[in-house]
Every structure is written in structure tokens, then in C-alpha cells.
C-alpha positions in Angstrom: 125.4 97.2 123.0 127.9 96.7 120.2 129.8 99.8 119.4 129.9 101.8 116.2 132.7 100.9 113.8 135.4 103.5 114.8 136.9 103.5 111.2 134.6 102.3 108.4 136.4 99.8 106.0 137.4 101.4 102.8 135.7 100.3 99.6 138.2 98.3 97.1 140.4 97.6 100.1 137.9 95.5 102.2 138.6 91.8 102.7 135.5 89.8 101.5 135.5 87.9 104.7 134.4 91.3 106.4 131.5 92.0 104.1 128.0 90.9 104.6 125.4 91.4 101.9 121.6 91.1 102.9 118.3 92.4 102.0 115.1 93.0 104.1 112.1 91.1 102.9 108.5 91.4 104.1 104.9 91.9 103.2 103.9 95.5 102.5 103.6 97.7 105.7 105.4 95.4 108.1 108.1 98.0 108.7 111.1 97.2 106.3 111.8 100.9 105.7 111.5 101.9 109.5 114.0 99.0 110.3 116.3 100.2 107.6 116.0 103.8 109.1 116.9 102.4 112.6 120.0 100.6 111.2 121.3 103.7 109.5 121.0 105.6 112.7 122.6 102.9 115.0 125.4 102.3 112.6 126.1 106.1 112.4 125.7 106.0 108.5 123.4 109.0 108.7 124.0 111.5 111.5 121.1 112.1 114.1 120.6 115.6 112.9 119.9 114.5 109.3 117.8 111.5 110.2 114.2 111.4 108.9 111.5 108.8 108.6 111.7 106.7 105.3 115.2 108.0 104.7 115.8 105.8 101.8 112.5 106.5 100.0 113.6 109.0 97.4 110.2 109.9 95.8 107.6 112.1 97.3 104.7 109.5 96.4 106.7 106.7 98.3 106.8 109.1 101.3 103.1 110.1 101.2 101.8 106.6 100.6 104.3 104.9 103.0 105.2 102.4 100.3 108.6 101.6 98.9 108.5 101.4 95.1 112.1 101.2 94.3 115.0 99.1 96.1 117.7 101.1 97.7 121.2 99.7 98.5 123.2 101.1 101.4 126.7 100.4 102.8 126.9 100.6 106.6 129.8 100.1 109.0 129.4 97.9 112.0 131.8 96.5 114.7 131.2 93.5 116.9 132.8 92.8 120.3 135.0 95.6 121.5 135.0 97.4 118.3 138.7 96.9 117.3 139.8 97.2 113.7 139.7 93.4 113.6 136.1 93.4 114.4 134.9 96.0 111.9 132.4 94.9 109.1 131.0 96.4 106.0 127.2 95.6 105.8 125.6 96.1 102.4 121.8 96.4 103.0 119.1 96.5 100.3 115.6 97.8 101.4 113.0 96.2 99.1 109.3 96.9 98.1 106.6 94.7 99.7 103.9 94.8 97.1 103.1 92.0 94.8 103.4 94.2 91.8 107.1 94.9 92.5 108.2 91.4 93.1 110.7 91.8 90.3 112.5 94.3 92.3 112.7 92.0 95.2 114.0 89.0 93.0 116.9 91.0 91.5 117.9 92.4 94.9 118.1 88.8 96.3 120.3 88.0 93.4 122.8 90.6 94.9 122.8 89.0 98.5 124.0 86.2 100.5 121.3 86.5 103.2 117.9 87.9 103.9 116.2 89.2 107.0 112.6 88.0 106.9 110.5 90.5 108.7 107.1 89.7 110.1 104.8 92.2 111.9 104.3 90.8 115.5 100.5 92.2 115.4 99.5 90.8 112.0 101.6 87.6 111.6 102.6 85.9 108.2 100.9 87.4 105.1 100.8 86.3 101.5 103.8 88.3 100.4 105.9 87.0 103.3 105.5 83.6 102.1 106.2 84.7 98.4 109.4 86.5 99.3 110.5 83.6 101.5 110.2 81.1 98.6 112.1 83.5 96.3 114.9 83.8 98.9 115.1 79.9 99.3 115.3 79.5 95.6 118.4 81.8 95.5 119.9 79.7 98.5 120.0 82.5 100.8 120.6 82.4 104.6 117.3 83.4 106.2 117.1 85.3 109.5 113.6 85.4 110.9 112.7 88.6 112.7 109.5 89.7 114.5 109.0 93.5 114.3 106.8 96.0 116.0 106.9 94.1 119.3 106.2 97.5 121.1 102.6 97.5 119.9 99.9 96.6 122.3 98.3 94.2 119.9 101.5 92.3 119.4 101.5 88.6 120.1 105.3 87.6 119.6 105.0 84.1 121.2 102.3 83.0 118.7 103.8 84.4 115.5 107.4 83.3 116.6 106.0 79.7 116.8 104.3 80.2 113.4 107.5 81.6 111.8 109.7 78.9 113.2 107.2 76.3 112.0 107.5 77.8 108.5 111.3 78.0 108.2 112.1 75.1 110.5 113.7 76.2 113.7 112.9 76.9 117.4 110.5 79.8 118.3 113.1 81.2 120.7 115.6 81.8 117.8 113.2 84.2 116.2 114.6 87.7 117.1 112.2 90.2 118.5 112.8 93.9 117.4 111.2 97.2 117.2 112.2 99.3 114.1 110.5 102.3 115.8 112.2 102.3 119.2 115.4 100.6 118.0 114.9 97.7 120.5 116.9 94.6 119.5 118.3 96.2 116.3 121.9 96.0 117.6 121.5 92.3 118.3 120.1 91.9 114.8 123.1 93.5 113.4 125.4 91.2 115.4 123.3 88.2 114.1 123.7 89.4 110.6 127.5 89.5 111.0 127.5 85.9 112.7 125.0 84.0 110.5 125.2 85.4 106.9 127.9 83.9 105.0 130.8 86.2 103.5 130.7 86.7 99.7 132.9 84.3 97.6 134.8 85.3 94.5 138.2 85.4 92.9 140.0 88.7 93.2 142.5 88.0 90.5 140.0 86.7 87.9 138.7 89.1 85.2 136.2 91.5 86.6 132.5 90.5 86.7 129.8 92.5 88.4 126.0 91.9 88.2 123.8 95.0 87.4 120.8 94.7 89.8 119.3 98.1 89.4 119.7 101.3 87.3 118.1 104.7 87.7 118.3 107.8 85.7 119.7 111.0 87.3 118.9 114.2 85.3 122.3 115.6 86.3 124.6 112.5 86.1 122.9 110.3 83.6 122.3 106.7 84.3 123.5 105.4 87.8 124.1 101.7 87.5 124.0 99.7 90.9 126.3 96.7 90.7 127.4 93.7 93.0 130.9 92.7 92.3 131.5 88.9 92.0 135.0 88.4 90.7 138.0 90.9 90.3 137.8 94.5 90.9 136.9 97.8 89.0 138.5 101.2 89.4 137.7 104.8 88.2 138.6 105.7 84.6 138.7 102.1 83.6 137.1 101.1 80.4 134.3 98.5 80.9 132.0 96.7 78.6 128.5 95.2 79.0 128.5 91.5 78.2 125.1 91.3 76.5 125.5 94.3 74.1 129.3 94.4 74.1 129.0 98.2 74.5 132.1 99.9 75.9 132.1 102.8 78.3 134.4 104.6 80.5 133.8 104.6 84.3 133.5 108.3 85.2 132.6 107.7 88.8 132.5 104.6 91.1 131.5 104.4 94.6 129.4 103.1 97.3 125.9 104.5 98.7 126.5 105.2 102.4 123.5 106.4 102.2 124.6 109.3 100.0 126.7 108.5 97.0 130.4 108.4 98.1 133.1 108.2 95.3 135.8 105.5 96.2 138.9 104.1 94.6 137.0 101.2 93.2 135.0 98.2 94.1 136.4 94.8 95.1 135.1 91.3 95.2 131.6 90.9 97.1 131.1 94.7 97.3 127.9 96.6 96.3 128.2 100.0 94.9 127.4 102.1 91.9 129.0 103.2 88.6 128.4 106.2 86.4 129.6 106.1 82.9 127.9 109.1 81.3 125.3 107.1 79.2 122.0 108.8 78.8 119.9 105.6 78.1 119.0 103.2 80.8 118.6 100.5 78.1 122.5 100.6 77.7 123.0 99.3 81.3 120.3 96.6 81.5 119.3 95.1 84.8 120.7 91.4 85.0 123.6 92.2 82.6 127.3 91.4 83.5 129.8 94.2 83.6 133.4 93.3 82.8 136.7 95.2 81.9 137.4 96.0 78.2 141.0 95.2 78.6 140.6 91.8 80.2 137.0 90.8 79.6 135.4 87.7 81.3 134.4 84.9 79.0 131.3 83.6 81.0 128.5 86.0 81.8 126.7 85.7 85.2 123.2 84.0 85.2 121.3 87.1 84.7 117.8 88.2 85.4 114.7 87.9 83.3 112.8 90.9 82.2 109.6 91.5 84.0 106.5 91.0 81.8 103.6 93.3 81.8 100.4 91.8 83.3 97.9 94.4 82.6 97.5 96.9 79.5 95.9 100.2 79.7 95.5 103.1 77.3 96.8 106.5 78.5 95.5 109.5 76.7 96.1 113.2 77.3 92.8 115.1 77.8 94.2 117.8 75.6 95.4 116.4 72.4 98.1 119.0 72.1 99.8 117.4 75.1 100.7 114.3 73.2 104.4 115.1 72.6 104.8 116.1 76.3 103.2 112.6 77.3 105.7 110.9 74.9 108.6 112.6 76.6 107.2 111.9 80.1 107.0 108.2 79.4 110.5 108.2 78.0 111.8 109.7 81.1 109.9 107.4 83.4 111.2 104.4 81.5 114.6 105.4 82.4 114.1 104.6 86.1 111.5 102.0 85.7 112.6 99.2 83.4 109.2 97.3 83.7 107.2 99.9 81.9 106.4 99.3 78.2 104.4 101.3 75.8 103.5 101.8 72.2 101.5 104.7 70.4 98.0 104.0 69.8 95.0 105.9 68.3 91.4 105.7 69.5 88.3 107.1 67.6 86.9 108.5 70.7 90.0 109.6 72.6 92.4 110.7 69.8 96.2 110.0 70.2 97.6 108.2 73.1 99.8 105.3 74.2 99.0 101.6 75.1 101.1 101.0 78.2 102.0 97.6 79.9 102.0 97.4 83.7 102.9 94.9 86.2 99.6 95.4 88.1 97.1 97.8 89.2 99.3 99.5 91.8 102.0 100.0 89.2 99.5 101.5 86.8 98.1 103.9 89.6 101.6 104.9 90.5 102.8 105.6 87.0 99.7 107.7 86.1 100.1 109.7 89.4 103.6 110.3 88.6 102.9 111.5 85.1 100.2 113.8 86.5 102.3 115.0 89.3 105.9 115.3 87.9 104.9 116.5 84.4 101.6 118.3 85.1 99.5 116.2 82.5 95.7 115.7 82.6 95.2 112.0 81.6 92.4 109.6 80.8 93.3 106.0 81.4 91.1 103.4 79.7 89.9 100.4 81.6 92.8 97.9 82.3 92.7 94.8 80.1 94.9 91.6 80.0 96.4 89.8 77.0 94.1 87.4 75.2 95.2 84.9 72.6 92.6 84.5 69.8 92.7 81.7 67.2 90.6 82.4 64.0 88.9 79.9 61.8 91.6 80.0 59.3 94.2 79.0 61.7 95.7 82.6 62.6 96.8 83.4 66.1 96.1 87.0 67.2 97.5 88.6 70.4 94.9 91.0 71.9 96.1 93.6 74.3 93.4 96.0 73.6 89.6 95.1 73.1 89.5 97.1 69.8 92.1 94.6 68.4 89.6 91.7 68.9 88.8 90.2 65.5 85.4 90.1 64.0 83.8 87.0 62.6 84.0 83.3 63.4 86.5 82.3 66.1 87.9 78.9 66.8 89.1 79.7 70.5 90.0 82.5 73.0 92.6 81.8 75.6 93.0 84.1 78.6 96.0 84.3 81.1 95.6 82.4 84.4 97.2 83.2 87.8 97.9 81.0 90.8 96.4 83.2 93.7 97.5 82.4 97.2 95.2 84.1 99.8 96.1 84.1 103.6 93.2 84.9 106.0 91.8 84.1 109.4 89.8 80.8 109.3 86.5 82.7 110.1 86.5 84.2 106.6 87.1 81.1 104.6 83.5 80.8 103.3 83.2 84.4 102.1 86.5 84.4 100.3 85.7 81.0 98.7 82.3 82.6 97.5 84.2 85.5 95.9 86.7 83.3 94.1 83.9 81.1 92.7 82.1 84.0 91.4 85.2 85.0 89.5 85.5 81.7 87.9 88.3 80.5 90.3 89.2 76.7 90.7 90.3 75.6 94.2 93.8 74.1 94.2 94.2 73.4 97.8 94.0 74.8 101.3 96.5 74.6 104.2 96.3 75.7 107.9 99.4 77.6 108.9 98.3 77.8 112.5 95.1 76.9 114.3 93.6 80.1 113.1 95.2 81.1 109.9 94.7 79.5 106.5 96.4 79.6 103.2 93.7 79.0 100.2 95.2 78.5 96.7 93.0 79.2 93.6 93.5 79.2 89.8 91.8 82.4 88.7 91.7 84.2 85.4 93.8 87.3 85.6 91.1 89.4 83.9 88.7 88.8 86.8 91.2 89.8 89.5 92.8 92.8 87.9 90.0 95.3 88.6 88.4 95.3 92.0 89.1 91.8 93.3 91.6 93.1 95.9 89.2 95.7 97.1 86.4 93.1 97.4 88.8 90.8 99.2 89.7 93.3 101.8 86.2 94.6 102.4 84.7 91.2 102.9 87.5 90.0 105.3 87.6 93.3 107.2 91.2 93.9 105.9 92.6 90.7 107.2 93.1 88.9 104.0 96.3 89.1 101.9 96.9 88.2 98.3 99.9 87.1 96.2 99.7 85.7 92.8 102.0 84.5 90.0 101.2 83.7 86.4 100.2 80.1 85.7 99.8 79.7 81.9 96.8 80.2 79.7 93.3 78.6 79.5 90.5 78.6 77.0 87.2 80.2 77.9 84.0 81.4 76.4 84.8 85.1 76.0 82.9 87.8 74.0 83.7 91.3 73.1 80.8 93.7 74.2 80.7 97.0 72.2 78.9 100.2 73.2 77.2 102.1 70.3 76.2 105.8 70.4 73.7 106.5 67.6 74.8 103.2 66.0 78.4 103.9 65.9 80.9 101.9 68.0 82.9 103.8 70.5 86.1 101.8 71.0 87.0 103.3 74.3 84.1 101.7 75.9 84.6 98.2 74.4 85.4 95.4 76.8 86.1 91.6 76.6 84.0 89.7 79.3 82.8 86.2 79.8 79.6 85.2 77.9 77.6 84.7 81.2 78.4 88.3 82.4 78.0 89.9 79.0 74.4 90.9 79.6 74.8 92.4 83.1 77.8 94.3 81.8 75.9 95.7 78.8 72.9 96.8 81.0 75.3 98.5 83.5 77.2 100.5 80.9 74.2 101.6 79.0 72.5 102.8 82.3 75.7 104.6 83.3 76.2 106.3 80.0 72.6 107.5 80.0 73.3 109.3 83.3 76.6 110.7 82.1 76.0 112.0 78.7 74.1 115.2 78.7 71.0 115.8 76.4 71.6 116.8 72.8 69.4 118.4 70.2 68.3 115.1 69.1 67.5 111.6 70.6 70.6 109.5 71.3 70.3 105.8 71.6 72.8 104.0 73.6 73.3 100.2 72.8 75.3 97.4 74.0 76.0 94.7 71.4 77.9 91.5 70.8 78.9 91.5 67.2 75.5 92.4 65.6 73.3 91.4 68.3 72.0 94.1 70.5 71.9 93.0 74.1 70.8 96.2 75.9 69.6 99.6 75.0 68.8 103.0 76.6 68.1 106.3 74.9 68.8 109.8 76.0 65.9 112.2 75.2 66.2 115.1 72.9 66.6 118.6 74.4 63.7 120.9 73.9 64.0 124.4 72.3 65.9 126.8 74.6 63.6 129.6 75.4 66.1 131.6 77.4 68.5 132.1 74.5 66.8 135.3 73.5 66.8 136.9 76.9 70.4 138.1 76.6 70.0 140.2 73.5 71.0 143.6 75.1 73.6 142.8 77.7 76.8 142.4 75.7 79.1 141.6 78.7 76.7 139.1 80.0 76.5 137.4 76.6 80.3 137.5 76.3 80.6 135.7 79.6 78.0 133.1 78.7 79.8 132.5 75.5 83.1 132.0 77.0 81.6 129.6 79.6 80.2 127.7 76.6 83.7 127.6 75.0 85.1 126.1 78.2 82.5 123.5 78.2 83.0 122.6 74.6 86.8 122.0 75.4 85.9 119.4 77.8 83.8 117.6 75.3 84.6 115.0 72.8 82.8 114.7 69.5 82.0 111.0 68.9 80.3 111.0 65.5 77.5 113.7 66.2 77.3 113.1 69.9 79.1 115.4 72.4 80.5 113.2 75.1 82.0 114.9 78.2 85.5 113.9 79.4 84.2 112.8 82.8 81.9 110.3 81.1 85.0 108.3 79.8 86.6 108.5 83.1 83.5 107.5 85.2 82.4 104.8 82.9 85.8 103.3 82.5 87.0 103.6 86.1 84.4 101.6 88.0 82.7 99.5 85.4 83.1 96.3 87.3 82.2 96.3 90.9 78.6 97.1 90.4 78.4 94.5 87.5 79.5 91.7 89.9 77.2 93.0 92.6 74.1 92.3 90.5 
């Protein structure tokens, strides 16, 4: 066993040859955070008394779900050999998320490293996100260390997956390290291997300072905390710095390293990873991918930055109580501070009132944001059915970008283009037929198929994003008993025969229920929605027709029968207290109703109609 470093190396005074920057990449639930916990414990960065599971996951939602949403950077001390001062090293580790929605977090963490630990679950083998992250790491020319985790599990088959992993990277199966993040077995050897194999950072200590921002989070007490990786030169406290993209100048109030708690230091030198606090309150002033340099002696060439993440899915977020609108606006502003990928703009809906149209990276991102809004700010929300970005060309040559079905233009259209994604699905060979069937039903075109080993297959499809955004993932998991995994990346646009289906109540369009679907599925969608709303909307004093229409053509219809005269209304004449209770109850009920024209629609109807409008449609 290698000893812990007796004396950690001081930031700002560390020789770059003694620094190793690496991140842990893997598919979701393959044990990245558990391995990070063990490393913190073994290196002595966290005392055994303070140690807890998922130490680096800061949010409650991360702990409960067992998923990492935000990357976390930590500096650890480690010594090889006998543990003398000449054998001490500073390891900067970044724990990254594993879900496809947060790939941008991974790509910017990779930009701050020289090496990556590619983690694979010894019981599940290589999954889609493992491959996606591996390709990202290879694009950044990183040194890859292949590691099999969870070898203590009874279902583990390390030999088989070591051969699979070696075949993928190019190497020998015996070179694949076997560890257990839970028990700590093999973690010391992994730390020694990181020191041995990952190259030291290169940079010029005498050049003007250049540091790349790879993350920024908002802290309510200290303002924006900017995480940087030093490339050239050095930074010190109380120094004036400037951002190269905006030329904004700030003073460094605090500079230091996370080990894992923020520890102020005398500065940061070449190759080090740490944080800066300048007192700015807006995260946009320290943009991810920007270059930080000194104000007095600025650098002339900025570092190759990081592109902004583009939203894939749009959804309307509305408060159930209209008076919560300012609180929602404030809450979104605050979330934006720690999540640079969230975009939103105000929107009004006839049925739902005032709200925001938000752009998300995927459905998990949407789910997490809405849960955080409800949990952290105590809001009751309705989210409309997610829609993707369509590009509509009208007959008079105009191009309209449609992020919301209600923006869909009326009249003659020349063409409608929808976003396409290249989906890679990894699965056991027994399920190939069922998955192909599912992809064909979603208008997918087969691009190719590769065998990774004798029983695991990778299928690549070109699929419209609108088809996979709702319940594709759930369907995939249920049809393959949970064995399939999915990764996707945008692959341009394609024209398709799409139409907007409107739902009419009493002849009035309800914009919240509108949806853009393929012409072949429009009838099934219309029938489904009218049936569903018939069950959800209570009977009124008059008959309410529910119609589904494409333009002026009605494709489906249901009617809600009128309510008969309430005979019980007179029974409460004498008893005032009972009457009062009854009226209060009625008032409560009224609050939960939305008036759409003359029809009262309960809040639940919007939620239920919008939440699951697709899975049953496709089952037909």
C-alpha cells in the first residue's frame, strides 16, 4: 500500500511535474461518485469521521436519486514509493455526471484534464454513455486509464468485460485495472497508476497568466465561485483580472483549491485547478469556456473555449396560482446562476395565463429543473408537453422557427423541417428485433450495426428528436428488461410531413393542448386526446363538445353531457354552518379550475392530458 502524502504540496508553489489532472468518466450508475469517495478517504482529503457516501454531491436531489448533476473538482495529495517529499504529488480529480443530458458538463471537465479514468461496471459491461465519453476524451487527446469497477459483486464477470474494454481501447485485458469503489480494493494501485501514466500539465510559468473557466456556480453568501484550470503564468489574491471575451475587470477577493472544502491559498500556478471569487453576482460575467488573464499584463491569445450548450427540448412552465409569477421569474434567475444551460423567455397562454418557455438539454434536465423549482422555491407548477424546434418555410419564402406549437403558422406551408438525432443503442443481441421494431415505429432509419463482443450489439439509428423526446427511453428500457442503453447527438434537420393538431372546447382552440405530430399519427393522437379530456373535464350546465382538428378539418370528436338540475341545492336552507362549509369547499374547487372560454377545466386535466399523451397513442 502506498502511504498518504505526509505533507501536501502547497498550491502556487507546486512544480507542474508533480501535478496530475484527471476526471472520472462512465455511464450513469457505474460508480463514479463511489470511487471518488474512496479516493478522498484513502488520500486523507476527508477525515474518516466526516466521510459520507456521495461526498461530492452537494444537492439533496443528487443524493436522493443517486445521480451526479454537477461536476465537482477536488485536489488530493498522494505519495508513491516510500512517501518522501520527492514522491509527493497533487492530484486534481473531477467527478463528472454520467447521463446523456449532461454531456456538456463532461466535455468541459475533459478540457481541464490531461487524463481520464474510464470506469466500467464489471456486472453490466460497456454502455452507450461509456462509448460517448470515451470518444469525447479521445477528441481531447487524453490519456485513458481503463478500470473495471464493482468487482466485489457476485454478478461481476471481470474477465469478459476486461477483454471487451481492451478491444475497444486497444491494449491487453490484463492491463485493465480491477477495483471496487465500495470496499476500496485496488484504489491505491489506481492512484499509483494515475501518477505513473497521466502526463504532467505543460505551460509557461513566466508567460502572461491564462486560465480556463470550466465551471461557475452561484453561492448565496459569496457570489459567483469560478472554477479554473491554470494553463500559463500564475494568479495571486488581490490581483486584478480580466475576462478575455467581455474585457470585464475584477479583483480576486479569494483564490484557492477545493480539497474538498474550499481552502484559500497564496495563488495558483501552472497546471493547477482551483477556484476564484471576485464578488460578481451574475454568473454570465464569468462565462464557462472563457479565458481569465491579469489586467496589468494581459495575454493576447485566448484559449480555445467551450461552445455553449444548445437546448434540445422546449417546455412551458406555468405557476398554478397566477400570483406566483414573480416568484417563478426570480427562481429561474437563481437557477440560471448555477446552470448555464437553462434558457427561458416569458410566454402567455390563453388557457394557462403567464409563464415561461424554457429550453432544456433533455427530459432528465427538464425533470430536475422543475423538481428544484418546486422543492427549493415552494412553487406549484404546470409544465406543458415538451416540444422540439421546428423550422417552417411558408409559401412566401419566410422561415419561422417554432419552439411552441402555438407559434405554428396557419395557411399554406412550403415545408417543415424537424431536428434529427443520431442515436446509438447498446443492447444484448437477444433484443435486437424488438429495438429495431421500436425505432422503425418512431420513423427511424438504420445507419449500421456492430458487434462489440459475441453477445453485445451497438445499433445506430437516425431518428427524429420529437419521437424520442417523450417516452422512447422508457419504452426502450421496458422492452429490453432494462438492458439497453441510449446515447444521442444532434445530426442536423430533415423535412417531414408534419401537422399541428388543435384541441377545441366549444369551438375555441385551447393552445395548451396543441401538438405538432406526423400526419400518419394525427388521427390516433386526436382520438386519444378527445377521449382523455372527456374523462377529465367535469360536466357543466351545458353540453361541451371536444374536437380535434387539423386547420379547419375536424378529425375526432367527443362530447361531455350537460349536468341535470341539482335537486339537493335546496336541502341546506336552514343549516347556516353547513351551508358555509359547503360554499368554502366550492370556493376551493373554483380556485383549482381554469376558465377556458365558458368551460371550467380542472388543473389536473392539463397535467394529465399533457403528461402522458404519447405512450398510449403509440400503443394503438
